[in-house]
Phi, psi and omega in degrees: 000132184290168181290173181294119188288335182273000182293131182294130174265114184266119173256128186300334181298342181267357185287146163245146185207153177286160177295147180276106185263342177231160180294127177281135180246120188232138171262135167250121184242124184213141183303322178201150172243021176297142176304332186297337182268000170080196190303313184304321178284319181297331181304329182298323180290318177298317179296316182298317179296318180294320177295317181297324181294343180250021169095005178273137176271111188247133171237126177263125173256126183206180180250175178268017181298139184219040182119159187245012184238043175091005179292151176293148177294166177300140178272083186224155173297143182254137178051041174224145178291126176250116182284134183204114174052038175092356179230173180249145171241134171244117178265143178230146179297135172290115182190137005267357185251081185299322183300332185251019176053048182257148179211111175295325181294322177299315182293323177296317179298316180298316180299326181282326191248001186306320186286356177274357186239158180273333188192152172240136175249109189255126187250117177109136168246166181057030174235121191307320183289324177290318178301312181293325179297321177296321178296317178297315180301317180296317180293333181264008180059034174266116179302142181217151175248139176252130171250113189283346180057037178083000185285349176265002175293131181307326180294322179287324180293339179291336177286128182052047190304311184296317179297319181292325178297317178294313180301315181295316183297316185278327191237307188282329179299313176298325178293318178296317181296327183271354182286151175287331179194159171251122184270108173257153184258002174202156176300322181295319177299315179297321184296319188265348190288144175284143177240359181056037175083001180277162183242026182296136178299148175269144173240112185255103178222127181289174173275167182243165176219150173260132174299130180277142172293154179303125184272136180279356184290120180277081190294325179296317177293318183299321183256007177067038180262117181301143183297335183276349181273123174302136182260118178257121187245127165250122180223101182190179175295138179278092189221148180305329183288347186279355173081024177294336176289346172267319187291315183297313176298324179297316179293323178297320178297316181296320179296319178296332177283348183097009179291132182269127176191167170232132183257129174247121179255107184242125179149174180208179174207086181294343179275343180215067182297335180295318179294318178302317179296321178300317180295316179298318179293325177299317179295314184295337181266004185244176177297340184290344189304324182280347183242020184231137170244124176257116187262340192074200182291134178232152178206177173061221185295325179294317177300311180299319182295320179296315180297319181289328181280340185293143171272332178216140171249132185232134178212091182268051187297151173283332170199141184202114187293333176216296183095070184299327179295327177297314179296323178296320177295316182299315183292340175275357180084021179260121178293154186240149169241112185228164177276164177280014172252001167274118200286003169254021183296326180293322177296318178296317179297311185293328179277356185052049183259004181172202182236146182242135178230154169284172180277062178224140185299315184296317181289321176298318177301316181295317180295319177295320179300313180302317182292316184288336181275352185226084182298324180294319178293324175301313181296320179297315181290330175295319176296319177298320181298315181296316181300314181295316183294319179296325182280329190245341184241021177284140181296328180299312181294321182290322177298320179298318177296319182293321179297320176300318179294317179300317180297316181300322184280322191266352180253000000 
């Protein structure tokens, strides 16, 4: 069931606010910022750095969680301020429920120090530590914003539906009702999201990306990809929602037609290694095996080099509240092929920054075919993608919007 249609959508450009006469102190609360959890968690660090550069005092509260399949926790100091890019991070041990990134120590610290801050920005719903943090903030009269990370999407709510309905009724509905705003990253996400009957205002601000410096990593040489072969890149969590069951058949069809390309599958899923293994075996058993490089998880210069070397970035997700990897590809000047369930698809379409397909194999195949057959159009849309991303997804601009929202809420 979609969200409440009469709920006000708040755009920060419409805010009026008093001048900031004292340093604003803001908490960012997130279950984990480990690289293993991908873009939604990593976004908190980009936002914190951008806010700090504009004079906001930011403290990130998080856990040492580093995956849910037996990985060692992050090797970080616990319950001590760690200085990072102008802001502080406080890590807390996952305990007693390690599997669910829960931390009693984090909640105790929040209960003791909540009144020292102007506002909390809480990232994730249906995550015990975030849920409890919102409850603590409400009890301590600390204004808070909730960012659901796509968990209010009807498609996501269908997973473990009965359990989520109980969880929402008992815990998340009061948190949503008590929030100063719900932070959505696109108009489409706000439009379709469930609110469980609450009337909390929406705050629509996209995520940000930093333009990557040109990477010296020669990825084509490293992976043996001929320079004349278009490079098609999938870089995301290897998860059923990402549409690999659409993408692999589409690529197989194109290969059978004689279309020349090389496919790079980059990503992992420590929470569901069985699915990741299934996808790898599917590739190895198909015609794609000779035209595919499976890299596993990538970061740093290799990640930047792959995005910059790609001729096309593809993400045919069944639902995606924003798609930070899509924005990263766009800012690198790489045109994208995405589904109409990636919630910035309208922006991509209007900017002529890529191609849009429904979640159907035939249509995805056609969009990929169009892109691969017209290199000049690919380059044109890549330039459009970079221009749009620099103008709309820069962290500096997003931090300014967020500060306006914080002022409106905390004054």
